[in-house]
C-alpha positions, 0 to 999 in steps of 0.5 A: 138402232137410231136413225137419222130423220131427213126432211120429207122431200129433201133432195139427194143434192140438199142432203150430201150438202147438209151432211158436209156440213155437220160439225165435227164435236171434240170434247176434252174432259179433264180429271179432277180439275178445279173451277180455279185451275186455270187462268179463264177462270182466274188463276194467276199461277198456272200458265195457260195461255192456249186456254186463256186463246180459247176463252178470248176466241170462244165462251166461257161458261162460268155456271156449267156443272157436272151431273154426277160426282166422281169419275164413274157416274160423271161419265155415265152421265155426260156420254149418255145425257142421264144420271148416272143414278137412274142407270145404276152407275153411281153406286148403291145396291152394293156396288161401289161408286166407281168401277173397279178392275175386274168389276162385273158392273159397267155401263149397260150396252143397251145405253146409247152414247154420244158416240153411237148417236153421231156413228149413226149420223156418219160420224167417226168416233174416237175416245182417247184417255181414260175410259172408267165404265167398266173394263170388260169387254162389253162395257169397254169404248168399241162396244160403246160407239166408238172406232177407236181407242187408245187409253187406260180403262180406269183410273191412273191410282188403280195400279200396281205401284200403288202403295200403303193404301187398300187392295182391290176391293173386287179381287181382295189382292193387291191392284194389277198392272195397268194396262194401256189399250189399243182398240181391245188389246193390251199393248202396254202397261204403266209400270212406274212414275215415268210411265205415268207422266206419259200419259197425256202425250201419248192421249194427246198424239193419239187424238191428233193421229185421229182428227188427222186420218178422219179430217175429210168426214165429220168425226167426234173425238172424245178426249178423257185426260187422266190428268190431273188425278193423282198420283201426278208425276210429271215429264222433266220439262214441265216440272222445270217450267213449273219450278218443281209444282207437280200441280201446276206441271199437270195443268200446263201440260193439259193446256198444251193439249188443247192447244195442240189439238186446236192447232191441229184444227186450224192447219187442217182449216177445220177450226170453222167447222169444229165445236170443242168442249173443254170441261172437267169430270168433278170438282178440285181434288187434292193439290188443286183449286175451286177458285172462289167456290167453297168445297172440292172433290168429295164432301157437300155438295158445295159449289166447288163440288161440281161446278166445273171450269168449261169453254166452248170453241167453234170460231166463225159460230161462237162469236168470241170473248164471250162469258155465258152465266146461264146454267148448263150440266154435262148432260146437257151435251148429248141433246145438245149435240143432236140438235147441232149435227141434225141426229136424233136423241133416243125417244125410248127412254128417259134422257135427262140433259136439256138443249142448250145449244143457245147458251153454248153458242153465246147467244145474247138472249139465251136463258137455261132450261134448268129451272131448277138445278140438282146436286145429285139427291144432295143439293138443289138450286133455283135461281140464285137460291141454293139448298145443301143437304149436309149429312154428317154424324148420322144427321143431316143438316140443310144449308140455304145460300144466295149465291148472287150475294155469296158464291163462296157459301159462307152465310148460312140463311136457312134460320132466317127462311125457313119457308124456302128451306121447306120448299127446296128441300121438298123438290128435292125430295120429289126429284129423287122420288122421280128418278127412283121410279124411272131406273135402268139397270147397269150392265153386269158381267156373268164373269169377270177378270182383271184385263191384265193380272201378269204383265207377261212380256208386255212392254212397259209405256217408255218402252212401247213409245219407243223412249 
């Protein structure tokens, strides 16, 4: 059990005063949003006034990366501060990369999440949105440190409305109904495109209700939106505003969501004591934009695959109008939040994340602790030099890029700098070996079944909401 360490001899009054100053934390984790999808990162088509304002009042992190790609490993890495491969959450060993309905595998309950770390330090904890770390009871949010949960247990494309594609690989039959969970119970299901279009609104409403309920104590609000993951359906008002472009409609509803959350914090006078982080779980999926970067979701580890649009906002603490070019990674959030909240990082296991407090807060002298940055086991960066290990037709090709001169990774310099290729490849192999030597198992349920096999008398999401 994690224990908060207080300085020896700290008086009770001092302890209470310090507790009162614990910052609230909100993390909004968008699904499949690309580096070039929002205004602060150069998009001129999608209208994102709330994110634009967030950037003006906060810190734009232009070199922030997810530690792992794809839905399940990305979430596992963020919440545990640990590479997903280290904890068995990125496939391999006969497992699929992501978890599916009725999967025996999930995030091991022995792992310590940000939610568990903060709850031990007196925080109310809530998760609102897409979970995707296993749908068996021992893997779900209430068993992983969250007091409150409303959302869907896995991706919105894992539903009975899926047509013309492979069945659920776990059950080998048509996908089961997609449940909407409240705490540990299914209270509705996603029946059609109209229900899908309501997910962002429901998630935002519930997150705001949680903030309002817990505004007199420190809270951690984790908002892993199912938007902008396919299938994409938009509510009429957003589709009209986006001139019929459903991808734009999704981005603009996400913008409205962050705007509503930030305004709630202002109205409750919590803005100056709340750190808000906005980021994405991997690079751009089909229909979305990587901006100036090469690559997208899936494929070789070019920048567009793992560099994600990230903003940090904390009025009065983050100066505002800042751009940080230092490397940060989603695994860094756990140790960084530990420092900012006076919580304790687990000491009985390897945590891969590093403290990037100074970077997140926009300090001018801040420098990244990542002398080496790894793109899973298929890429490595040292300074501006980047090696991409590209696998095709049973062969591996090593490509070398200088990101300071070639952000779009268009000119392969491997032939001109063979010694750099050799050195970076060696360091990448050493990294992979070090992880392989220190693995922790994923969780496995003895018996597993989908949350829903039939809808029974459950209402659709529209019916549940009275729409």
